[in-house]
N, C-alpha and C positions, 0 to 999 in steps of 0.2 A: 730096452725102451724105458725101464725103471731107473737104470743108472743115469740115462740121458736127461730125464726129468729132475733127478737128484742134483745133478751138475749144474742144471739152468736154476733151480732154486737158491743153490749156494751163490752163484753168480748174481743173480737179482738181489739178494739179501747184502751182498758186498757193495753194490751199485748204491743201494739205499744208504747204507751207511757213509759211503763216500760223499754223497750229496748232502746229507745231514751235517756232516762235520762242520763245514764253514758257518752254518747257522748257528751252532751251539757256541762257536768261538766269538761270534759277533755280539753275542748277548752279555759279554763280559762288562760289568760296571766300571767306568772310570771314575776316579776319585772327584770330589765336588770342586776341589780348587782348579785342577789342570786336566784337560781332556787332550789326550793325543790324537794326532790328525791321523784319521784313516786314508786308506789308498783309494780317493776318489778324486775327481777333477778339481774340487775345492780344497782338498787336504784337511777337511773337518772345519774350514773356516765358517764362523757363525754368521758372517756377511755374505757367504757364497760369491765373493769376488773373484771374477776370471784371473785378474792380474796377480793374485796372491802368491800362486806356486813359483811365478818367475820372479817375484819380489824376493821371496824367501832365499831363491838361489843366487839372485844379483847382490842383495844388501847384507844377507846373513851368512853368506858363504855356503848356502845349502845345507847348513847345520839343521840337525833336528829341531822342531819347535813344538810347542803345546800351547794351548789358548787357556789362560790361566786367570782368574778371577782376582788373584792377589796384585795384579798390576792393573792399577786403576788409573784409567784416563778420562778426565772430566773436560768437556768444551760444551759450548751451546748447541741446542737442538737445531736453531736457525742461525747462521753467521748473518747479522744485519750488515756488517762491514767486512767483505770478502778479502780485503787488504791488511785487517788487524783481527784475526781470530784468536781467542784466547784459549790456550790448552795448558792443563796441568797434569802432571804425571806423578804419582805416588806408589811405592812399593811396599808391600805388607813385609815387615820385619820376619815374618815367619818363612818367607822365602829364602833367607840366609844372604850372605855377601853377594853383592851386585858387581861384576866386572865392568860392564858398560850397558847403555841404553842407546837405542836407535828408533827415531821418530818417524814415521813413514806416512804418505798419504797416497791412497791407490790411484785416485783419478787426477792427481795433478801432473801437468806436464814434466815436472821436476819432482820426483816421488820423495826423494831423500831430504829430509828437514834438517835434522841436527843428529849428532852423535855425542853421547855424554858419559864421561868417566867420573864416577863420584870421588874415586880415590879414599880420602878421608872424610868427605862430606856424606850426607844422608841421601839415599837413593831416590830423590824428587827432584823435579824442575818445573818451572813454569816459564811460559814466554808466549808470543804472539806471531801468527804465520800467515801466509797468503793462501787463500784457497781458490783454485779454479773452477770447481763445480762440486756439488754435493758429493760426499765421500766418506769412507771409512777414514777414521784416522788412527794410527795404531803406535803403540810402543812395544819393541821387542826389548827383552831384558835378559841379558847373559849372566848366568851363574857360574860360579867357579868349576862346575862339572861340564860347562860347555854348552849345555842346553839352554834353548830361548824359550823364554815365557812371554807370550804375547798377549796384550789387553789392548781394548780399542773401543772407540764411541763413533756414532754416526754423526756427520755435521751436514745439514742442510743449508743450501745456499744458492742465491741467485747467480753467484760467481763472477769470474773475470778477474780476480784478485791478482792473477801472476801476469797478466799481459797488459797492464797500464802501469803509467808512471807514478810514484809518489809525490807528495806536495813539495817537498824540498827540490825535488828534480824539475819539477815543472817551473817553480819560480827562482831557481838557481840558488836558494839560499844554503844549499848543502856545502858548499865550497867554504862558506864561513865557520862552519861547526864540525867539519870532517874530523873524526877521531876523538873528539872530546867525550869524557867519562865522568858520570855522575852516579852516586849511588848512596845507599845508607843500609846499616846493620840493624835490624830490629831484634829485640829479645822478648819473648811472651811475657806477658803480666804475671806477677806472682798469683799462685793459685789457680792459673790456667791448667788445663789437662796436659798441655805441651809446654809446660813453663820452661823446660830444658833445652828447647829447640830455638836457634837463633837463625834468622833469615836475612841473607844478604840480597838486595834488590840493586841491579847494575843496569844503567843505559849507556848506550854506546851510540853518538850520533853518526849516523851513515845513510846513504840513500837506498841502500840494499837492492840494486837494480838485478833483474832476474836474467837479462840477456834475452827477454822475449817481446821486447818493445823494440820497433823498428829503430835503427841508428843508435841505439844505447847498448854497448856492449855490457856482460854480467859484471858487476861490481859489488863486492859483498864482503862483510866481515866473515873469515874463515876460521880464525883459530882465537881462543881466549883461555887464558890460565889464571885461576885464583890461587893467590900465595898468601901465607901470613907473615909477620914482622920477620921471621927467621929465613925468610926465601923458601920456605917448604909448600911444595904445591899441594894444594887441598882440592882442587877439581879441575878437571880438563874438558873444554867444548870445542868440538869441531861444528861449525854451522854453515850452511848452505843457501842458496838463492831464494827459496821460499820465506826465510825468516822476514818479518815485517821492517820497514824503514825504521830507523832509530830504534833498534830492538833493544827490549827490556828483558833480563833474565833473572830468576829469582832461584837462589841456591840455598839449601837448608843445612845446618850444622848442629850437631848435638851439644857443643858449647862453643862461646864466641872464639874466633879465631884468636891466636896468641900474637901480640903486638901489632894489631891492626891488620888490613886487608890491602893487599896489592892486586890490581888486575892487569895483565899484559897480554898482548895478541897482536894481530896483524889482520889486513884483509888481503884479497886475492891479487891485489896489485902490488902488494909488498909495502904498503903504508902501516907504520907501527903504533901500536896502541900501548899507552903505560898510564897507569895513574894509582895513586894511593887514596884509598878512601878511609876516612875517620870514623 
Protein backbone atom coordinates (compact mmCIF):
# COMPACT_ATOMS: atom_id res chain seq x y z
CA UNK A 1 0.00 0.00 0.00
CA UNK A 2 2.83 2.42 0.86
CA UNK A 3 4.62 1.59 -2.42
CA UNK A 4 1.42 2.32 -4.34
CA UNK A 5 1.01 5.74 -2.67
CA UNK A 6 4.68 6.54 -3.32
CA UNK A 7 4.32 5.74 -7.06
CA UNK A 8 1.13 7.82 -7.28
CA UNK A 9 2.92 10.76 -5.65
CA UNK A 10 5.80 10.57 -8.15
CA UNK A 11 3.36 10.39 -11.08
CA UNK A 12 1.43 13.40 -9.80
CA UNK A 13 4.64 15.41 -9.41
CA UNK A 14 5.74 14.55 -12.95
CA UNK A 15 2.35 15.60 -14.37
CA UNK A 16 2.49 18.95 -12.58
CA UNK A 17 6.01 19.59 -13.93
CA UNK A 18 4.87 18.75 -17.46
CA UNK A 19 1.91 21.12 -17.26
CA UNK A 20 4.06 23.92 -15.88
CA UNK A 21 6.74 23.68 -18.60
CA UNK A 22 4.86 25.52 -21.43
CA UNK A 23 3.83 28.29 -19.05
CA UNK A 24 7.47 28.91 -18.15
CA UNK A 25 8.63 29.00 -21.79
CA UNK A 26 5.82 31.38 -22.73
CA UNK A 27 7.13 34.01 -20.38
CA UNK A 28 10.37 34.50 -22.34
CA UNK A 29 10.58 38.24 -23.15
CA UNK A 30 10.92 39.19 -26.86
CA UNK A 31 13.20 41.99 -27.99
CA UNK A 32 11.73 45.48 -28.14
CA UNK A 33 12.24 45.83 -31.89
CA UNK A 34 11.10 42.45 -33.17
CA UNK A 35 8.43 40.12 -31.86
CA UNK A 36 8.45 36.54 -33.13
CA UNK A 37 5.10 35.17 -34.22
CA UNK A 38 3.75 32.63 -31.70
CA UNK A 39 1.75 29.59 -32.70
CA UNK A 40 -1.75 31.08 -32.68
CA UNK A 41 -4.41 31.77 -35.30
CA UNK A 42 -3.07 35.32 -35.86
CA UNK A 43 0.65 34.37 -35.67
CA UNK A 44 1.26 37.23 -33.25
CA UNK A 45 -0.20 39.83 -35.63
CA UNK A 46 -0.80 43.07 -33.67
CA UNK A 47 -3.88 43.76 -35.83
CA UNK A 48 -5.27 40.25 -35.20
CA UNK A 49 -6.23 40.01 -38.86
CA UNK A 50 -7.50 36.63 -40.00
CA UNK A 51 -6.06 36.92 -43.55
CA UNK A 52 -2.50 37.40 -42.24
CA UNK A 53 -1.49 33.72 -41.98
CA UNK A 54 -2.54 33.04 -45.59
CA UNK A 55 -0.93 36.28 -46.78
CA UNK A 56 2.41 35.28 -45.27
CA UNK A 57 2.28 31.97 -47.12
CA UNK A 58 1.12 33.44 -50.43
CA UNK A 59 3.19 36.61 -50.68
CA UNK A 60 6.21 35.88 -48.48
CA UNK A 61 6.74 32.32 -49.63
CA UNK A 62 5.80 30.96 -46.21
CA UNK A 63 9.02 32.39 -44.79
CA UNK A 64 9.48 33.20 -41.12
CA UNK A 65 8.26 36.68 -40.16
CA UNK A 66 8.60 38.93 -37.11
CA UNK A 67 6.69 42.11 -36.33
CA UNK A 68 9.30 44.82 -36.10
CA UNK A 69 9.03 48.49 -35.09
CA UNK A 70 12.14 49.25 -37.16
CA UNK A 71 9.95 48.99 -40.27
CA UNK A 72 7.99 52.25 -40.19
CA UNK A 73 4.81 52.57 -42.26
CA UNK A 74 3.18 56.00 -42.30
CA UNK A 75 -0.29 56.74 -43.64
CA UNK A 76 -3.41 58.74 -42.79
CA UNK A 77 -5.64 57.62 -39.95
CA UNK A 78 -8.59 58.16 -42.32
CA UNK A 79 -8.32 58.12 -46.10
CA UNK A 80 -10.57 60.88 -47.40
CA UNK A 81 -9.85 59.86 -51.00
CA UNK A 82 -9.76 56.04 -51.14
CA UNK A 83 -8.36 56.18 -54.69
CA UNK A 84 -5.27 58.12 -53.57
CA UNK A 85 -4.06 56.96 -50.16
CA UNK A 86 -0.52 58.19 -49.40
CA UNK A 87 1.84 55.68 -47.81
CA UNK A 88 5.53 55.94 -47.03
CA UNK A 89 7.87 53.24 -45.75
CA UNK A 90 11.22 53.75 -44.08
CA UNK A 91 13.52 51.11 -42.59
CA UNK A 92 15.80 51.79 -39.64
CA UNK A 93 19.46 51.35 -40.76
CA UNK A 94 19.98 49.19 -37.65
CA UNK A 95 18.07 46.44 -39.45
CA UNK A 96 20.96 45.98 -41.87
CA UNK A 97 20.94 45.50 -45.67
CA UNK A 98 17.49 45.01 -47.20
CA UNK A 99 16.93 42.67 -50.13
CA UNK A 100 13.33 43.54 -50.93
CA UNK A 101 10.16 45.11 -49.61
CA UNK A 102 6.59 43.90 -50.21
CA UNK A 103 3.58 46.17 -49.58
CA UNK A 104 0.32 44.41 -48.68
CA UNK A 105 -3.24 45.46 -47.78
CA UNK A 106 -5.22 42.82 -45.89
CA UNK A 107 -8.74 43.80 -46.92
CA UNK A 108 -8.22 44.83 -50.52
CA UNK A 109 -9.59 42.50 -53.20
CA UNK A 110 -6.05 42.61 -54.65
CA UNK A 111 -3.78 42.49 -51.62
CA UNK A 112 -0.32 42.90 -53.11
CA UNK A 113 0.35 46.52 -54.02
CA UNK A 114 4.02 46.58 -54.93
CA UNK A 115 7.39 44.91 -54.49
CA UNK A 116 10.56 46.97 -54.24
CA UNK A 117 14.25 46.07 -54.44
CA UNK A 118 16.36 49.04 -53.29
CA UNK A 119 19.61 47.62 -54.74
CA UNK A 120 21.90 50.65 -54.21
CA UNK A 121 19.08 52.98 -53.10
CA UNK A 122 18.05 53.48 -49.49
CA UNK A 123 15.34 51.15 -48.12
CA UNK A 124 12.55 53.71 -48.31
CA UNK A 125 9.68 54.37 -50.69
CA UNK A 126 6.56 56.55 -50.91
CA UNK A 127 3.55 56.23 -53.23
CA UNK A 128 -0.27 56.30 -53.34
CA UNK A 129 -2.66 53.38 -53.65
CA UNK A 130 -6.35 52.46 -53.84
CA UNK A 131 -8.12 51.24 -50.70
CA UNK A 132 -11.34 49.25 -50.88
CA UNK A 133 -12.15 49.33 -47.15
CA UNK A 134 -10.55 50.04 -43.75
CA UNK A 135 -7.55 47.76 -43.39
CA UNK A 136 -4.08 47.15 -42.02
CA UNK A 137 -1.46 48.32 -44.53
CA UNK A 138 1.81 46.40 -44.19
CA UNK A 139 5.40 46.51 -45.36
CA UNK A 140 7.29 43.23 -45.19
CA UNK A 141 11.05 43.73 -45.45
CA UNK A 142 13.38 40.82 -46.15
CA UNK A 143 16.93 41.00 -44.83
CA UNK A 144 19.93 39.03 -46.11
CA UNK A 145 19.29 36.16 -43.71
CA UNK A 146 15.91 35.55 -45.39
CA UNK A 147 13.90 36.74 -42.38
CA UNK A 148 10.87 38.99 -43.01
CA UNK A 149 10.45 42.04 -40.75
CA UNK A 150 6.90 43.36 -40.83
CA UNK A 151 5.64 46.83 -39.94
CA UNK A 152 2.24 48.36 -40.55
CA UNK A 153 -0.40 50.97 -39.91
CA UNK A 154 -4.19 50.97 -39.80
CA UNK A 155 -5.98 53.15 -42.38
CA UNK A 156 -9.70 53.78 -42.02
CA UNK A 157 -11.81 54.71 -45.03
CA UNK A 158 -15.31 54.88 -46.45
CA UNK A 159 -13.80 52.64 -49.14
CA UNK A 160 -14.57 51.75 -52.72
CA UNK A 161 -11.23 52.85 -54.17
CA UNK A 162 -10.55 49.63 -56.11
CA UNK A 163 -13.91 49.31 -57.84
CA UNK A 164 -14.39 52.68 -59.58
CA UNK A 165 -12.72 54.18 -62.64
CA UNK A 166 -10.12 56.93 -62.45
CA UNK A 167 -10.66 60.44 -63.80
CA UNK A 168 -8.65 59.97 -67.01
CA UNK A 169 -10.46 56.73 -67.80
CA UNK A 170 -13.82 58.45 -67.41
CA UNK A 171 -13.00 61.41 -69.66
CA UNK A 172 -10.81 59.45 -72.08
CA UNK A 173 -7.74 61.69 -71.74
CA UNK A 174 -5.50 58.78 -70.72
CA UNK A 175 -4.92 57.97 -74.41
CA UNK A 176 -3.21 61.34 -74.93
CA UNK A 177 -0.69 61.01 -72.08
CA UNK A 178 -0.12 57.25 -71.70
CA UNK A 179 3.43 56.44 -70.62
CA UNK A 180 4.64 60.02 -70.22
CA UNK A 181 7.19 60.35 -67.43
CA UNK A 182 8.08 63.41 -65.40
CA UNK A 183 10.21 63.77 -62.33
CA UNK A 184 12.80 65.65 -60.37
CA UNK A 185 15.75 64.91 -58.12
CA UNK A 186 15.78 66.81 -54.83
CA UNK A 187 18.70 67.15 -52.41
CA UNK A 188 18.24 68.14 -48.78
CA UNK A 189 19.35 71.68 -47.93
CA UNK A 190 22.72 72.14 -46.19
CA UNK A 191 22.44 71.96 -42.43
CA UNK A 192 19.55 69.52 -42.63
CA UNK A 193 19.86 66.37 -40.50
CA UNK A 194 19.43 64.36 -43.72
CA UNK A 195 21.70 66.56 -45.85
CA UNK A 196 23.17 63.58 -47.70
CA UNK A 197 19.79 62.28 -48.84
CA UNK A 198 18.75 62.73 -52.46
CA UNK A 199 15.11 62.04 -53.34
CA UNK A 200 13.87 61.14 -56.78
CA UNK A 201 10.18 61.76 -57.40
CA UNK A 202 8.76 60.16 -60.56
CA UNK A 203 5.28 60.34 -62.08
CA UNK A 204 4.11 58.00 -64.83
CA UNK A 205 0.89 58.86 -66.68
CA UNK A 206 -1.28 55.76 -66.71
CA UNK A 207 -4.95 54.94 -65.92
CA UNK A 208 -4.01 52.05 -63.59
CA UNK A 209 -7.21 50.04 -64.09
CA UNK A 210 -7.71 47.32 -61.47
CA UNK A 211 -9.87 45.06 -63.65
CA UNK A 212 -12.63 45.26 -61.04
CA UNK A 213 -14.80 47.73 -62.99
CA UNK A 214 -17.24 46.16 -65.44
CA UNK A 215 -16.02 46.13 -69.04
CA UNK A 216 -12.54 47.50 -68.22
CA UNK A 217 -9.74 44.92 -68.02
CA UNK A 218 -6.74 45.28 -65.72
CA UNK A 219 -4.26 47.77 -67.22
CA UNK A 220 -1.40 49.04 -65.08
CA UNK A 221 2.31 49.82 -64.85
CA UNK A 222 3.99 46.61 -63.72
CA UNK A 223 7.75 47.26 -63.95
CA UNK A 224 10.02 50.23 -63.34
CA UNK A 225 13.80 50.39 -63.16
CA UNK A 226 15.81 53.41 -62.01
CA UNK A 227 19.27 53.67 -63.60
CA UNK A 228 22.15 56.13 -63.53
CA UNK A 229 24.00 57.74 -66.45
CA UNK A 230 26.21 54.65 -66.83
CA UNK A 231 23.15 52.38 -67.11
CA UNK A 232 23.73 50.85 -63.68
CA UNK A 233 20.48 49.74 -62.06
CA UNK A 234 19.88 51.58 -58.78
CA UNK A 235 16.39 50.38 -57.84
CA UNK A 236 13.79 47.97 -59.19
CA UNK A 237 10.02 48.15 -58.69
CA UNK A 238 7.19 45.74 -59.48
CA UNK A 239 3.79 47.42 -59.11
CA UNK A 240 0.30 45.98 -59.24
CA UNK A 241 -3.32 47.01 -59.84
CA UNK A 242 -3.99 48.86 -56.54
CA UNK A 243 -1.36 51.55 -57.22
CA UNK A 244 -3.14 54.87 -57.87
CA UNK A 245 -3.87 56.43 -61.26
CA UNK A 246 -0.92 58.37 -62.74
CA UNK A 247 1.33 56.90 -60.04
CA UNK A 248 3.97 58.94 -58.25
CA UNK A 249 6.88 57.12 -56.60
CA UNK A 250 9.60 58.57 -54.38
CA UNK A 251 13.01 56.89 -54.10
CA UNK A 252 15.82 57.89 -51.73
CA UNK A 253 19.59 57.72 -52.36
CA UNK A 254 22.55 58.40 -50.10
CA UNK A 255 24.17 60.45 -52.88
CA UNK A 256 22.84 61.83 -56.19
CA UNK A 257 22.94 59.24 -58.99
CA UNK A 258 26.01 59.60 -61.21
CA UNK A 259 25.35 61.13 -64.63
CA UNK A 260 21.64 61.75 -64.20
CA UNK A 261 18.69 59.38 -63.88
CA UNK A 262 16.96 57.15 -66.39
CA UNK A 263 13.59 55.49 -65.73
CA UNK A 264 12.59 52.52 -67.88
CA UNK A 265 9.76 50.03 -67.55
CA UNK A 266 6.55 48.68 -69.00
CA UNK A 267 2.88 48.06 -68.32
CA UNK A 268 1.07 44.72 -68.34
CA UNK A 269 0.09 45.21 -71.99
CA UNK A 270 3.72 45.53 -73.07
CA UNK A 271 3.76 49.31 -73.59
CA UNK A 272 7.27 50.62 -72.99
CA UNK A 273 8.17 53.40 -70.55
CA UNK A 274 11.47 55.25 -70.93
CA UNK A 275 12.64 58.70 -69.89
CA UNK A 276 15.74 60.60 -68.85
CA UNK A 277 15.27 62.93 -65.88
CA UNK A 278 17.61 65.86 -65.37
